[in-house]
BAKEKE-833143 format. One record per residue (C-alpha): residue number from 0; residue in three letters; chain; x, y, z. Coordinates in pm, whole numbers. Layout:
% residues N
REC  nr rest kette     c1     c2     c3
REC NUM  Ala     A      X      Y      Z
...
***
This chain:
% residues 226
REC  nr rest kette     c1     c2     c3
REC   0  Met     A -21404  -5045  13809
REC   1  Pro     A -21550  -4763  13939
REC   2  Ile     A -21842  -4751  14208
REC   3  Gly     A -22101  -4497  14222
REC   4  Gly     A -22431  -4673  14350
REC   5  Gly     A -22327  -5001  14275
REC   6  Gly     A -22484  -5081  13928
REC   7  Leu     A -22202  -5115  13686
REC   8  Ile     A -21981  -5336  13922
REC   9  Ser     A -22267  -5552  14017
REC  10  Gly     A -22341  -5626  13654
REC  11  Ile     A -21969  -5699  13538
REC  12  Ser     A -21873  -5880  13868
REC  13  Ile     A -22157  -6150  13816
REC  14  Ala     A -22066  -6183  13451
REC  15  Ala     A -21694  -6215  13535
REC  16  Lys     A -21711  -6459  13828
REC  17  Arg     A -21929  -6686  13582
REC  18  Leu     A -21702  -6656  13344
REC  19  Asn     A -21411  -6760  13601
REC  20  Pro     A -21483  -6764  13974
REC  21  Asn     A -21084  -6695  14003
REC  22  Ile     A -21129  -6313  13871
REC  23  Lys     A -21072  -6081  14151
REC  24  Ile     A -21318  -5821  14133
REC  25  Ile     A -21181  -5450  14246
REC  26  Gly     A -21401  -5146  14314
REC  27  Val     A -21263  -4794  14335
REC  28  Glu     A -21445  -4541  14511
REC  29  Pro     A -21351  -4122  14549
REC  30  Ile     A -21266  -4074  14952
REC  31  Gly     A -21493  -3833  14957
REC  32  Ala     A -21784  -4056  14833
REC  33  Ala     A -21703  -4375  14953
REC  34  Ser     A -22078  -4488  15017
REC  35  Met     A -21996  -4856  14918
REC  36  Ile     A -21726  -4886  15172
REC  37  Lys     A -21959  -4737  15454
REC  38  Ala     A -22230  -4998  15376
REC  39  Leu     A -21983  -5251  15434
REC  40  Glu     A -21836  -5135  15708
REC  41  Met     A -22214  -5095  15882
REC  42  Asn     A -22342  -5398  15761
REC  43  Lys     A -22645  -5224  15583
REC  44  Val     A -22668  -4929  15345
REC  45  Thr     A -22598  -4612  15521
REC  46  Ala     A -22624  -4260  15406
REC  47  Leu     A -22291  -4010  15411
REC  48  Asp     A -22333  -3707  15607
REC  49  Arg     A -22117  -3517  15311
REC  50  Val     A -21986  -3615  14985
REC  51  Val     A -21725  -3406  14830
REC  52  Thr     A -21523  -3545  14515
REC  53  Ile     A -21477  -3403  14152
REC  54  Ala     A -21588  -3759  14044
REC  55  Asp     A -21913  -3649  13963
REC  56  Gly     A -22071  -3980  13826
REC  57  Cys     A -21963  -4131  14153
REC  58  Ala     A -22098  -3861  14394
REC  59  Val     A -22328  -4078  14565
REC  60  Gly     A -22464  -4066  14931
REC  61  Lys     A -22582  -4376  14945
REC  62  Ala     A -22515  -4713  14814
REC  63  Gly     A -22822  -4900  14609
REC  64  Val     A -22971  -5159  14835
REC  65  Ser     A -22972  -5451  14564
REC  66  Thr     A -22612  -5357  14460
REC  67  Tyr     A -22494  -5382  14814
REC  68  Glu     A -22613  -5737  14843
REC  69  Ile     A -22399  -5824  14516
REC  70  Val     A -22108  -5621  14598
REC  71  Lys     A -22051  -5778  14948
REC  72  Asp     A -22089  -6152  14762
REC  73  Tyr     A -21897  -6080  14427
REC  74  Val     A -21649  -5791  14528
REC  75  Asp     A -21284  -5864  14643
REC  76  Asp     A -21161  -5551  14748
REC  77  Ile     A -21229  -5171  14728
REC  78  Ile     A -20981  -4903  14678
REC  79  Thr     A -21032  -4526  14773
REC  80  Ile     A -20867  -4270  14528
REC  81  Ser     A -20851  -3890  14647
REC  82  Asp     A -20913  -3603  14370
REC  83  Asp     A -20514  -3547  14345
REC  84  Glu     A -20494  -3921  14190
REC  85  Leu     A -20765  -3871  14003
REC  86  Met     A -20609  -3531  13827
REC  87  Asp     A -20302  -3734  13787
REC  88  Ala     A -20433  -4027  13602
REC  89  Phe     A -20583  -3816  13385
REC  90  Leu     A -20296  -3671  13250
REC  91  Ile     A -20162  -4041  13224
REC  92  Leu     A -20431  -4143  13033
REC  93  Leu     A -20421  -3819  12831
REC  94  Glu     A -20036  -3808  12749
REC  95  Asn     A -19989  -4183  12725
REC  96  His     A -20294  -4280  12559
REC  97  Lys     A -20451  -3969  12385
REC  98  Leu     A -20766  -4074  12554
REC  99  Ile     A -21000  -3832  12742
REC 100  Ala     A -21231  -3973  13022
REC 101  Glu     A -21482  -3808  13257
REC 102  Asn     A -21362  -3840  13645
REC 103  Ser     A -21560  -4102  13755
REC 104  Gly     A -21417  -4315  13419
REC 105  Leu     A -21061  -4227  13580
REC 106  Leu     A -21090  -4398  13904
REC 107  Ser     A -21004  -4732  13832
REC 108  Leu     A -20696  -4622  13639
REC 109  Ala     A -20568  -4420  13935
REC 110  Ala     A -20612  -4717  14168
REC 111  Ser     A -20408  -4962  13925
REC 112  Lys     A -20087  -4769  14059
REC 113  Lys     A -20182  -4885  14425
REC 114  Leu     A -20206  -5261  14321
REC 115  Asp     A -19917  -5491  14479
REC 116  Ile     A -19954  -5734  14174
REC 117  Lys     A -19710  -5897  13977
REC 118  Asp     A -19745  -6128  13628
REC 119  Lys     A -20121  -6084  13637
REC 120  Lys     A -20359  -5928  13361
REC 121  Val     A -20526  -5625  13510
REC 122  Val     A -20822  -5486  13323
REC 123  Cys     A -20888  -5108  13415
REC 124  Val     A -21257  -5017  13344
REC 125  Val     A -21241  -4663  13238
REC 126  Ser     A -21610  -4553  13179
REC 127  Gly     A -21772  -4257  13041
REC 128  Gly     A -21615  -3929  12856
REC 129  Asn     A -21894  -3727  12960
REC 130  Ile     A -21654  -3381  13040
REC 131  Asp     A -21646  -3054  12918
REC 132  Val     A -21366  -2832  12820
REC 133  Leu     A -21327  -2629  13104
REC 134  Ser     A -21304  -2955  13309
REC 135  Ile     A -21059  -3077  13098
REC 136  Asn     A -20829  -2767  13157
REC 137  Met     A -20866  -2778  13521
REC 138  Leu     A -20778  -3104  13561
REC 139  Ile     A -20454  -3044  13331
REC 140  Asn     A -20348  -2762  13536
REC 141  His     A -20406  -2913  13870
REC 142  Gly     A -20275  -3228  13755
REC 143  Leu     A -19946  -3018  13637
REC 144  Val     A -19939  -2868  13980
REC 145  Thr     A -19956  -3200  14144
REC 146  Arg     A -19666  -3312  13954
REC 147  Gly     A -19471  -3043  14015
REC 148  Arg     A -19474  -2932  13651
REC 149  Arg     A -19649  -2596  13689
REC 150  Phe     A -19544  -2353  13967
REC 151  Ser     A -19738  -2030  14036
REC 152  Phe     A -19625  -1779  14302
REC 153  Thr     A -19702  -1420  14424
REC 154  Met     A -19394  -1174  14512
REC 155  Asn     A -19411   -824  14623
REC 156  Val     A -19093   -614  14461
REC 157  Glu     A -18996   -247  14466
REC 158  Asp     A -19172     -2  14211
REC 159  Lys     A -18870    100  14024
REC 160  Pro     A -18697     14  13706
REC 161  Gly     A -18491   -340  13674
REC 162  Gln     A -18665   -531  13936
REC 163  Leu     A -18869   -717  13662
REC 164  Ser     A -18545   -802  13468
REC 165  Lys     A -18375   -956  13794
REC 166  Ile     A -18701  -1193  13866
REC 167  Thr     A -18665  -1292  13470
REC 168  Gln     A -18308  -1353  13495
REC 169  Ile     A -18309  -1573  13836
REC 170  Leu     A -18586  -1786  13655
REC 171  Gly     A -18431  -1794  13346
REC 172  Ser     A -18090  -1915  13530
REC 173  Gln     A -18331  -2185  13661
REC 174  Asn     A -18448  -2313  13307
REC 175  Ala     A -18799  -2219  13414
REC 176  Asn     A -19037  -2134  13160
REC 177  Ile     A -19272  -1806  13239
REC 178  Ile     A -19641  -1897  13072
REC 179  Glu     A -19794  -1610  13270
REC 180  Leu     A -19684  -1315  13446
REC 181  Ser     A -19914  -1021  13594
REC 182  His     A -19806   -709  13736
REC 183  Asp     A -20029   -505  13978
REC 184  Arg     A -19898   -182  14115
REC 185  Tyr     A -20182   -160  14361
REC 186  Lys     A -20162   -453  14520
REC 187  Gly     A -19831   -447  14709
REC 188  Asp     A -19776   -471  15085
REC 189  Asn     A -19657    -76  15051
REC 190  Lys     A -19934     54  14778
REC 191  Phe     A -19704    357  14729
REC 192  Ala     A -19318    173  14726
REC 193  Asp     A -19408   -199  14603
REC 194  Val     A -19583   -377  14312
REC 195  Glu     A -19735   -729  14349
REC 196  Leu     A -19611   -972  14086
REC 197  Glu     A -19782  -1335  13995
REC 198  Val     A -19606  -1541  13811
REC 199  Ala     A -19673  -1890  13669
REC 200  Val     A -19389  -2103  13529
REC 201  Ile     A -19332  -2463  13370
REC 202  Thr     A -19125  -2651  13565
REC 203  Glu     A -18958  -3009  13582
REC 204  Ser     A -19043  -3166  13960
REC 205  His     A -19119  -3066  14297
REC 206  Glu     A -18722  -3052  14349
REC 207  His     A -18692  -2808  14066
REC 208  Ile     A -18965  -2590  14236
REC 209  Glu     A -18761  -2593  14547
REC 210  Arg     A -18435  -2489  14383
REC 211  Ile     A -18628  -2192  14210
REC 212  Ile     A -18729  -2100  14561
REC 213  Lys     A -18400  -2137  14724
REC 214  Asp     A -18251  -1919  14455
REC 215  Phe     A -18517  -1623  14526
REC 216  Asn     A -18446  -1655  14917
REC 217  Asp     A -18067  -1619  14813
REC 218  Asn     A -18135  -1316  14600
REC 219  Gly     A -18318  -1139  14891
REC 220  Phe     A -18695  -1198  14743
REC 221  Glu     A -18993  -1357  14935
REC 222  Ile     A -19234  -1570  14723
REC 223  Asn     A -19578  -1683  14843
REC 224  Arg     A -19671  -2007  14686
REC 225  Ile     A -20024  -2041  14512
***
């Protein structure tokens, strides 16, 4: 389950251990806000120098004093999760279960991929759905990029007829579906001869992206990944 200040995991771990002392309790913190791990390492509640995470509900720079004592006695392990792993977990929950959770609530699901456990029942506490539409859009887009399912890039091409057709033909031959394309005649390396294209495509994997890049290079185009 997620750990912010430690209140949620303290209550659940006490109740769970009383029901069955053999239950293993695993906490999850963002890498950029691992205040409880810091407290356990220092043997006292210690403030982090910096907190950086998209998991707002767990962006806690200092663990609670009383919750630290409970976690020390009742929690068996703590896993840390990166923001990229949270974005991937968001897509998994949305695509497979049709559920939306806030970033902090996704920590437990993201951590489940790191467990080396077989033939055991695992419960992921997904806590909270306090998330706005703009954040949902950001998580979806970044999650697609992380998985290699969205590829955005810029490139400079000569400002003459037929260039755009060459670009679309290469992408079409690679089965890359264009979702965005902008054409700016004032951003090219040579403002009098070049134009800058910014393109976003739907892809299948990171390997698919590498094939697209190679095809462009083989045809004399240099692209800059965004």
